[in-house]
N, C-alpha and C positions, 0 to 999 in steps of 0.2 A: 529329726532336729528340733530343739526347745524353741518355743515362741519367744519372740524379741519383746523387749521392753523400750520401746521408742519413745519420743515425746509425742505432742499433741499434733504436730506437723506431720503428715504423712512422709515416712522417708523415700528416698529414690529407690531402695532395694526393699526386698522381703523375703521372707521365709517361704521355703518350697510348700505348697500345699499338700496335705495329708492324702487328698484325693481329687479326682478333676471336678471342676465346676462348671455349672452352665452359664454360658454369658447372655445378657439380655438382650432385646432385639437390636438395640442400637450397637451395642457390642458386635453381634453377629454380623451385621450389615458392613462395618467396617475392616472387621477381621476376616470376612470372606474375600474383601476386596485387597486386602494386604496381608495375604497368607504366608508370605515370605518372611513376614516379621514375627510371626508367631512359629515357624519353624515346623511345627509337626502338630496335628490336632489331638485334642485333649483324650480321646479314646483310642489312640493309636498304640498306646502302652510306650511310648518314646518318653523317658525321662528328660525333663528340663533340668539344668545345672542348677546346684544349690546356691542359694544367694544368701549372703550375710549381711544382717541389720546390725548396725553399732548403736550401743546406748547414747544418749546425748545427756549433757549434764542437767539441763533445765527445759520445761516445756517452751515449744515456740511463742503460747499464750503470755509466759511469765516474761518472755524478753519483750514481748510486745508491751509491755505494761512500764518498762524500765527504760525505756530511750525513746526520744523523737524522730530517729532515723531508721529508715527502711532500706533494705538491700535487695528486697526481691519484691515481684509484684506479680499478679494473676491477670491483670486486666489485659496483657499483651498476648493470651491464650497460654494454657499451661501456666507452669510456674517458671519465671526467668528471672535471672538477675538484671536488675536494673541498667547495669552496665552494657547487657546484650539487647537493650531495646533501643534501636535507633530513632527515638522520639520522647519529646519532653513528658515526663511522669510526675507528677506531684503525689506523695503518698502522705496522708495524715492519719498517725498511728493512735492507737489507743491511748497512750499517754498524751497525746497532744490533746485528744478530746477531752480526755478526764480532766488534765489540768485547767483547761479554758471552761470546763462546765459546759460544754456544747452537746446540748441534748437535743436540740431541734436540727433536722437534715439541711435547713436552709442556713441556719447559723454557721455550720462548717462550712459551707460552701463560701460564705463571705469571708472567710481567711483562707480562702485560694486566689492567688493573684491571676488576673485576665476574668474573671467572673464579674457578671452586673445581672440585674434583674430588671424585666419588663413587669410592671403590676398590672396583671391581666384585666379585661373586661369584667369578668366573673370571678375575682379573688385568686385566682390562682397564679403564681408567679412563674413566668416563661424565662428560664434561665439563659443567660448569654455566657459566650466564652470567646474570647475573641471578638467579640461583638456578632458572632454568629449564633443562632438559635440552637439550643438543644431542643427544639422541636416540642414545648410544653412538656418537658421532663421525658419525652421519648426516648433520649439517648441516656437514660439513668438505669443502671443494671444491679441486680443484686445476685453476687456469685457468678458473675458472667451470663445470667438469665435477664431478659429486658421486665424491668420493673413497669407496672402500670400507671399512667400518666395521671397527673392532678390529684393525687391523695397525698395526705399528711406521713411523714416519716419521723422515725425517732431513733436515736443512736443507742438504745439499751441493749441491742444484742448485736452491736458493730464490732468487730475487731479492729478493723481500718476503713478507711475510704480512699480508693485511687481514682486520680484524675489523669486521663491521656489525652494530651492537647494535639489536636489538628485531625485531620482527614483520618477515618479508621474504617471504611466499610470493608474493607477485607476481612477486617477482623470480626466485625460486628453486623454487618449487613447494612440496611438501608439507614438514612440517618448520618449523626456522627461527623457533621461539617466543622463544627468546631472543635469537638473532641466527645468523649464518652466521661462518665462518672459510674465507678463500679464498687458499690457497697459490700465489703466481706463480712460475711456473719462469723460470730464465735461458734467454735468446734469444740467437741468432747475431747478430751484428752486423758492420759492414763496417769492422772495424780489426783488424788480426792482434795478439793479445796473449795470452800464457800467465801462470799464475800457479800457484804451487805453495805449499801451507801445510802444516808439519808442527807436530803439538802433542805435548807430551808433558808426563805430568801424574801427581797422585796416582793410587793404585789401579792403577799401571803401565800408564796409559792411553799409548797410541800411535796417532795419528791423523793420517791423510796424505791430502790432498785436491789435485785438480789441475782447474785450469779452463782449457780449451784452446779458444781462439777463433781460427780462420785463415779469412782472406778467401780465396776460391776462385777469384772472377770478379768482375765489375765490378758485379754485383748480386747476389751469393751469398756465404754464408758457413757454414762447419759449426763448431759448438761442442761440445764434450764436456766432460763433468763427471763425476769418477772420484772414488771413496771407497773407503778402507781403514780400519777401525778396530779397536782392540783394548783390552781393558780388563779386568783381574781383579777390580776393586772388592772386595777381600779376600772372594772368593768368588761374589760375584753379577755373574759375568764378561758381556762383551757382546762379540760379535763382530760387526760388519758389513761388507759389501762392497755397492758400488754403482757403476751407471755409466747416463749419460744423455745420448746422442749427440742431437744436433737438427742438419738441414740445412735452411736456410733459401734462397729463392732468388726473384728478382724483387722483392728489396727495395727499395720506394719507388716499383716500377712498378704500372701498372694492375691487374695480376695478381700477387699475392704467394702463394707456396706454402712450406708446411713441413712436415717429415716428422721425426719424433722417436720416440724410444723411452725407456722408463724401466726399470731394475732395481734393485731392492734385495733384499738377503737380509739376515736377522738370525738370529743363533743365540745366545740368552742363557740365562744363569741367574737367574731373576728373585728379587729378594729382594720376597716374596709380599705379606709384612705383618708387624706386631708386636701382639703382645696389649697392652690399655693396661689402667692401673690407674683407677679410679674413685674419686675423694676428695671428699666433699662435692658431688656431681653433676659436678665437673669432670674432664674427661681428662687423666690424667698419664703421659706416655711411660714406657715400663717397660725399654726395652733400648737399648745404644747403637746410632746410626743405621747406624754402620758393618758391624754384624756383623749375617752372613749364619747362618741356622739351618737352612736347608733342605738336600735332599738333593744329593749330588754328581751323581745321575741326573737331577735337576730339569732343565726346559727351557723356553723358550719361543722357538719358531721361528717366523717369518714369512717370506713371499715375495710382493714385489709386482712385477709384470711388466705393463706396457701401452705399445701404440703408439699413435700420436696423427698424424693428417693433418689439416691446414687450409689454407683457401684465403681470401683476401681479395680480393675485387673491387671496385675503387672505379669508381664510375660518374661520379663528378665530384670537386670538391674538398670537398665537403660531405656527400657521400652513398658508403657504403660497405658490403659484405655479406661477413660473414665465417660461414664453414662449417667444423664442426669434428666429425671422426669420430674416436672412441676405443674400442678393445676392450682388455680388461684381465682377467687372473686374479689373483686374491688368495687367499693361503693363511696359517692361523694354527694352530699347534699347541701347545697347552699343556699341560703336565705338571708340576705343582708342588705345593709343602706349604703348608698353613697352618697357622703357629705360633701354638701356644697352651699356656698353663700346664697340667700334669698336674693333675688332681684331688687337692685337699689331702690325701686320706687315703693316695695314694701318694706323697706328698712326703717327703723326708727329715724323721723326725720327726713325720709326719703333720700337718705346720702349713700351715696356709694361706698363699698368697703374696700380701704385701701389699708396699708401698714400704718398710716397715720390717724383713721377714723375707726380701726377695729377697737371693741370696747367688750365689756361684759354683757351687753344688752344686744350686741350683734347677732340677727337671726341667722339659723343654719337649717337647711332643708334637708330632708332623708328620703332619697329615691331608692325604690326598691329593685334590687337585683337577685336573680335566682338561677341556680343551675343543678340540674341532677344527671348524675352518671352512673351508669352499672357496667362492669366489664367482667366477662370472663375469660381467663389465658390460660391456654395449656401449652407446654412447650417442652420438646425433647432435644436434647444436644448430646453428641458422643464426641468426644476428643480424643484422637491418637496421639503421643509424645513419643517418638523414637530416636535413639541415637544409632547411627549406622556409619561407623568408620568415622568419616570427617562432615558428616552429614546430621544436623539436628532437624528432624521434621516434626511437623504439627499439622495434623489434618483432621477433619471432621464434618459431621453434617449438623444443621440447625434446623429444627421444624417448630414452626409456631401456629398457632390456631387461637384467633381472637375472635371474640363475638361481644359487640358492644351497643349501648343504648344511651342515647344522649337527649336531654331535654334542655337545649342551649339557651332557651329565653323562658324561664319559669320563675317569673318576677311577681306578677300578680298585680292588683290596683295600686294605686297611690294611697298611702294612709293619711296623708294631709298634715300628720303628725311634724310639728317643728319643736327645735330647742335653741338655745341661746349659747353663745360662746361662755359665757359664767354659769352654766349649768349642765357641766357633763355627766354622763351616765345619770340620765334623769328618771330613769325607771318606766318610762311610756312602753309600750307595746301592741301589736296589732293580733288580730286573729286571722288565723291560715285559713283563706277561703278560696285557695288557687285551684282546687280540685286534681285531678289526676294529670300527671305531666303528659305531654304530646311528644311522644318520643320519636326521634331520628335513630335508624338503627345502620350499624356497620358490621360487615362479617369479612375478615380477612384472613386467608391462609398464605404462609410464605415458607418457602424451603431453600437453604443455603448449604453450599458445598464448598469448602474451602481447602488449601495446601499451601503450607509455607515451608521452605528449606532455608536453612542457615548453613552454608558452606564453609568450613575451615580451609580457605584457600592457602594459606601459608600458616605458620605459628602464631602470627600477628594480624593477618588479615581474614575477615570474615564477610561472606556477600550474603546478604537476605533476599528472597524472591518470593512471591507470596501471590495467588490468585485466588479469587473466589467467585462463584456465579450464584445469583439468588433469583428466584421466580417467586414473583409476588401477585396474588389475584385477590381483589376486593369488591365487595356490593355494597353498594349504599341506597338506602330508601328514605328519602325526606318525608316528613309526615305532612299532611295537608292543613293548612293555617287558613284562619279566617282573619281579616283586618276589621278595626272596629267600624269601620263605614260598610261591613259586609261582602267585602272582596274576597273571593275564596280562590287560593292558591294551591291546586290539587297535588297530591302527594306525586313523587317523581322517583324513578328507579334508573340507576346506572350502575357500570360497572367497569372495572379497570384491570388490565394485567401486564405485567413488565417482566421482562429477564434482563438481568444486567450482569456485566462482568466488572469487578473491583480489583485493580492490581497494586502491589505495593512491592517497593524495592529498597533495599539500603545498603550501606557499605560501612563495615567498622574497622579502624585500626587500633589494635589494641597492643602496643609494644611492651606492655609490663602489666601487672595485676592491678595496679594502681590507676591506670589511664585507659580510657577509650574515647577515639574521636569517630564521627560519624557523620554520615551524609543519608538523606532517606527522601523518597516521595511516594505519596501515597494520593488516593482518590476516594471519594465519597459522593453519594447521591441522595436525594430526597424524592420520594416518590409523590405524586399528586395524592392529595387527599390523606396526607400523613396527619395523625393523630388530632390536631385541633381542627383541620379542614375536614372532617368528617362530612360537612353539610356547607355547601356555598352559598353564600348571602343570595344569590340569585341562580335559582333553579335553571336558567339558561346558560350561565356561566360555569361551564362545567369543567372544574380543574382537572377533573378525572381524564380529560381528553388532552390534557397537555403531557409531554412527555417529562420524565423526571428532572430535577435540576442536578447538575454536576458541580463538583469542588475538587480541589486539588490542595496538597501542602508539601511545600520543598522545607526541608529543615537542614540545618548544618550546625553540628555541636559538639560538645566533649563533656566525657562525665569522669571525674577526677576524686581519688580517695587520700584525703590530706590528713595532717596530725597523728601519724604513726597508725593511719587506718581507721581513725575514730570518727571522722568528718566527711561527708560526701559533699561535691560540689558538682552542680551540673550547669553549663551554659550553653544557649543555643540561640542562632539566629532563623527566623521562620517568615516564610510568606504563605498566608493562606487566602484562596480566593475563590470564589464562586463565579464560575465564567459562564453560566447561561441562566441566571435567576429569572422568575417567572415574572412578566410584565404584562400589564393589559394591552391587548391589541387596539391601537388608536384608530383603527380603520371598522373594528367590528367589536368594539368595548361590550357590547351585551352578549356576546356568543363565544368568546376563546380569550385565552391567554396566550402569550408567546414566551419562548425563553429567550429573552433579547437583553436582559440585563447582565450586569457583571460589577462586582464588587471585590476590595481586597484589603488584607490587614497584614502588614509586614512590622516585624519587631524583633525583641529580642526577650527570651526568658531565663531566668535565672532561680533555681534552687539549691539551697544550703541545708544540711540536717546532720546533727551530729554532736560530740564534744570536742571543745577547743581544749579544754583542761578537765581533770577528773571531776572537778565539781562545775564546770560553766558548759551549758548545754544550749544550743540553739537553732531554731527552724525559722527559715526565711526563704519566702518565694516572692519573685517580682518580675511584671509582665511590663514591658516597655513597647508601645505600639505608636511609633513616631509617625507613621505612614499608614493612611486609612480612608478609602475613596470609594464612593459610588462611581465607576469608571463608564458606566454606560447604563440610561434608564430611558423609558419611554414618558417618565413624570414629567409633567410640565410645570414650571414654576408658576404660582398663581400671582396675581397682581398685589395681594398682601405680603407676600413674601414668606407665607406661612405655611402649614402643612406637611405633608411627606417631604423626605430629602430627596433631592434632583442631584442629577448627573454634576459631578464634581464636589459635592458635598462629603463631609466626613459623616460616617453611618451612625445611627444613634446607637447608644449604649455602647460606646466602643472608647473609653478614656484612655488617654496616652500614658498614663502611669496607674499600676495597681500592684499593692505590695501588702503583705502580711508578715509581720515579725513575731515571734514568741521565743522568748530566751528564759532560762531558769539557773539559779546559782544557789549552790547548797553551801550556806553559811557554817553549818556545824552539820554533826550527825543526826541532829534531831529537827533542824531547821532549813527550810528550802523556800526561796523567793522567786516569783516569775513577774516579768513585764511583757505586755503584749502591745502591739500597733497594728491597726488596720488602715489602710490608705485607699482612696478610690479618687482619681483625677476627675475634672469636670467633663460632662458629658450632656448630649441632648437626648430627650426622650424619642424614642422612634415615632415619626408621624407629627412631630412638632419640631420642625427646625429652626424655628424662632425664639425656641426656648434652651437656655444652657443651665444646666444644674451645675451648682459651686462644687469645687473639691472639698473633700473632708478627711479629716484623721481623727481616730478613736482610739483612746488607749484603756487597757486593760491590767489588771494586776492581781497577783496571787502570793499569799502566805500559807505555807504548810506546816504544821509541826508533828512530828513523827512521836505520839506519845511511846510507843513500843512497836515492835515488829510486826503487830499484828492490828495496830489501832492507830489511826491519824486523823487530824483534824487540817481542815482547810477553809481558807477564808478568801473569797474571789470579789473583787468589784470591777465591773464591765462599765463601759464608758465613763471613766473616771471624771472627766470634765462635763458631763451631762450635755454633751454635744448635740443641738438640734440640727437633723441634716435629712435630705431626701435619699432615702436607701433603694426604694422601688420606684419607677417612673412609669408614667401612662400619659399619653398626650394631652390629659386634661387634668390630671391629679397626681399625687405622689403618696407614697406609703412611708412615714417617717421610721428612721431608727430607732431601737429600743432605747429609752432611757437611762440614766444612770440606775444600776441595780446592785446590791448587795447579797451574797449567798454564802452561807455557812453550811459545812459538809462534814457530817463524821463517816468514816468508813473503817469497817471492821471486817477481819480476815479470820477465820478458823477451820 
């Protein structure tokens, strides 16, 4: 049988192999437990029926570049139609990312409704979804495998980003209370095509990316994506370089293989924070967003390097087993300055700083902050997808081995260097005399087994039921520390082991090809010591002795295809709740935590993507959370009415409304115009119940001119009104949103 010429997307069917192939370890484990699917062993001499693969008119990669709409997702395991996933999913396609020039991963997430940001104590942003933490980026994945926390990310090698909202531990294991974010990498496909994109912009930005796909054989292709990025940003510089080669062979055949690598190096000078003014309980930004007041010696350096090997074995047209092995090393080193106003007594004239008294001579102090982290992460995942009669099965195993080191407080001594409001980026620097980091170490092994069945009860009714079991084991060693007064806190060691079940059920009613109604219920859990909690502040307060927190998500919604199947609409009502949140035990506050807290968020999700007319395309997502509350808590209200949220409060970082719109219109065959809006409602910082950050809306615009089929020019203006707003929030400061920026891009394909 001749080899096929499929698209870049692996087809559901494949040609009969010429000879038996040996499956990798993960495949053997699953195949042996589900031998009925394979029908006959490879060496039995039994021939499997031939499978026909049909040509497709254009590669999946080409389609992704030409639409804001996705109809499939991989974030719910396997490759599924969005209409078959009984949960809210927002997919940001490559076209959307390219249209809006979203090169930084965080900038992409800012266009996702329901997302907000905690400005972390040491520079990392803790992403919130529906007000629930994604575990300091612990619920961010790359091609279905967990991505390491606390590193910088770029979109140069991404085909799309998928956001699954609501509890999802059955699919992904621990974490995933508010949802998960999955980055989908670009894959080689069987068409030779190259693309180079050069962007010049505000802040002396110069960004060059290359996407080179070469067909190397009948069923093989090599794809290499490269990145070079420099921006001064008025002192908050960014330097990035990256490369991501992937070789794929056996494309469309019975056995398909892929070997890939990814490397991203970032070296920046972060705009860590700005101090706020508090006027009648409302946060008011204090300084221009573009001003950098840190030191010239400040830096944030991260390095991500991993290699991935995968194998797909197709037993027949409806049954496939995919096994993926990845090993990576992730490093992060931050040495930065927290910007704050010098106390009033030391200000010129001894006057306190207010919105009315601030001037060019107002003094600012720069408090050092530092953190260093190194993580080695090895993962093996094997997934079987099979359609047997009325049953569509997804089953698999996940194995993960993590070895991490953290120096959470690596700031060094005060420099004493000050600056003034009128002299940003003054060039002051300090010498690094911190010495070697004092490491805390963390080792964790986890194993998960999962099975989900989607049963077609009738031609219009489907039932979904899934169950997962995870075994999590971790060991912590906290480093010995010496206080300035000479007090020594000795090193401590402790372990934790958890075994947990995660169920998921759903019901879908699909009366026709364009309509899907659903109801679903799923759970999630967060183990003690997750990600950011590798070391407790008090060695006697051992979170590891506290059982996992648990959450659940209820959802009722519908997904529809409109305008002659050119536009997708999804709308859902949800209730997400964490029903045994960790609280400090009021009777033994120095010894343990209790699972005595409870919070919820209830609301509505809307997703729209596609074409209204052949010229007019739109992407819109909106999260409305009218009801969110801390239902139960041991935290007592202090006399000043400040501090952490207490029972009855709305949780921090949970705005009632958040929305994102991007729409384009093709004026002519040569010209396309775009307009975008991002909105986030008012919200409290977590841990500062007395502070309310105002709502904000920013506008973006784009104009694209197609010189010819292979060459285009694009002009982007972000934050058109140069709006000053608090984007990321912490209990004592904020990080401003980016000021207005102009970018001109030239893209050439050949």
